[in-house]
C-alpha positions in Angstrom: -53.1 -102.4 -25.7 -52.5 -106.1 -24.0 -49.2 -104.9 -23.4 -49.5 -102.0 -21.8 -52.3 -103.3 -19.3 -49.9 -105.7 -18.9 -47.0 -104.0 -17.8 -49.3 -101.8 -14.9 -50.4 -105.1 -13.9 -46.9 -105.8 -13.3 -46.2 -102.7 -11.5 -49.1 -102.9 -9.4 -48.5 -106.5 -8.1 -45.6 -105.5 -5.7 -47.9 -103.0 -4.1 -50.7 -105.8 -3.2 -48.4 -108.3 -2.0 -46.6 -106.4 -0.2 -49.6 -104.8 1.6 -51.0 -108.2 2.1 -47.8 -109.0 3.5 -48.7 -106.0 6.1 -51.9 -106.8 6.5 -52.3 -110.8 7.0 -50.3 -111.3 10.5 -52.7 -108.4 12.2 -55.5 -110.7 11.0 -54.2 -114.0 12.3 -53.7 -112.3 15.6 -56.9 -111.7 17.3 -57.4 -112.7 20.3 -58.6 -116.4 20.1 -56.3 -116.7 17.6 -53.7 -119.4 18.0 -51.3 -116.6 17.1 -52.3 -113.9 19.7 -53.0 -116.8 22.3 -48.8 -118.3 21.7 -47.7 -114.9 21.9 -49.9 -113.8 24.4 -49.0 -116.9 26.4 -45.1 -116.4 25.8 -45.2 -112.3 27.0 -46.7 -113.4 30.0 -44.1 -115.8 31.3 -41.4 -114.1 30.2 -42.5 -111.2 31.8 -43.6 -112.8 34.8 -40.1 -114.5 34.9 -38.5 -111.1 35.0 -40.8 -109.8 37.7 -40.1 -112.8 39.8 -36.0 -112.5 39.8 -33.5 -112.1 42.0 -32.6 -108.2 40.2 -36.6 -107.3 39.9 -37.0 -107.9 43.8 -33.7 -105.7 44.0 -34.7 -103.0 42.0 -38.0 -102.6 43.5 -36.7 -102.7 46.7 -34.3 -99.8 45.8 -37.1 -97.9 44.0 -39.5 -98.1 47.2 -36.6 -96.6 49.3 -35.8 -94.2 47.5 -39.6 -93.1 47.4 -39.9 -93.6 51.2 -36.8 -91.3 52.2 -37.9 -88.6 49.2 -40.9 -88.1 50.5 -42.1 -86.6 47.5 -45.7 -86.8 47.7 -46.1 -84.6 51.3 -42.6 -82.7 50.5 -44.0 -81.4 46.8 -47.1 -79.8 48.0 -49.1 -78.6 44.9 -46.3 -78.2 42.7 -46.0 -79.9 39.6 -41.9 -80.8 38.9 -41.1 -82.1 35.4 -39.3 -84.6 36.8 -39.6 -85.5 40.3 -35.8 -87.0 40.7 -34.1 -83.5 39.8 -37.2 -82.1 42.1 -35.8 -84.6 45.1 -31.9 -83.7 44.7 -32.5 -80.7 44.7 -35.2 -79.9 47.6 -33.5 -82.7 49.5 -34.0 -80.6 53.2 -37.6 -81.0 52.5 -37.2 -84.9 52.3 -35.6 -87.7 54.5 -32.1 -88.2 53.1 -29.9 -86.4 55.1 -27.8 -85.4 52.3 -28.2 -84.8 48.4 -24.9 -87.1 48.3 -27.1 -90.4 49.6 -30.0 -89.8 47.8 -27.8 -89.4 44.5 -26.3 -92.8 45.6 -29.6 -94.5 45.9 -31.0 -93.2 43.2 -27.7 -94.1 40.5 -28.2 -97.9 42.0 -32.4 -97.6 41.5 -31.6 -96.4 38.0 -28.4 -98.7 37.3 -30.9 -101.7 38.2 -33.3 -100.6 36.2 -31.3 -101.2 33.1 -29.3 -104.4 34.6 -33.5 -105.9 34.6 -34.5 -104.7 31.2 -31.5 -105.6 29.5 -31.6 -108.7 31.2 -34.9 -109.0 29.3 -34.6 -107.5 25.9 -36.0 -110.6 24.4 -38.9 -110.3 26.2 -39.5 -106.6 25.0 -38.2 -107.5 21.9 -41.0 -110.2 21.8 -44.0 -107.8 23.3 -43.1 -104.8 20.7 -43.2 -107.6 17.7 -46.3 -108.6 18.9 -48.3 -105.1 19.8 -46.9 -104.4 15.9 -49.1 -107.0 15.1 -51.7 -108.1 17.0 -52.3 -104.5 18.1 -52.2 -101.8 20.8 -55.0 -103.9 22.5 -52.4 -107.0 23.1 -50.5 -105.2 25.1 -53.3 -103.6 27.2 -54.4 -107.4 27.6 -50.9 -108.8 28.4 -51.2 -105.3 31.4 -53.9 -106.1 32.8 -53.0 -109.7 33.3 -49.7 -109.0 34.7 -51.3 -106.1 37.1 -54.1 -108.6 38.1 -50.8 -111.3 39.5 -48.5 -109.0 40.3 -50.5 -105.8 41.9 -48.4 -102.9 42.9 -44.8 -105.4 41.8 -46.1 -105.4 38.1 -44.0 -102.0 37.3 -40.8 -101.5 36.7 
């Protein structure tokens, strides 16, 4: 009986240790802990550098120009399109764009610049994803709140 009890315990030990490894980081990554604060500060620093970058500023200008020329808030009315960009391209006459080609070119530059910003900051997004996994979704909300207060309308990419 002792051998069978020992064998059963050996089978469960990996379950306990793997479960402990999954729970432990989350337990130590709560607001106010050193782990949480270090991750939070690092991500705020990296996200701020991204938002302050020339490429990010270029993207926001292109996004703003596209939104202003599309005039979609006034043009859409009661419609609820699934994809606003496609709606704009399909309804050029309701926008301030002279033609579809001009709208497509601006959309392409906007999207390309946005992709560049994301790719250039892949490490920050990886760290953010890891922090959310370890610290919980409240971590993401705290980061976004901090950034929204600092950047206001320029926060969103």
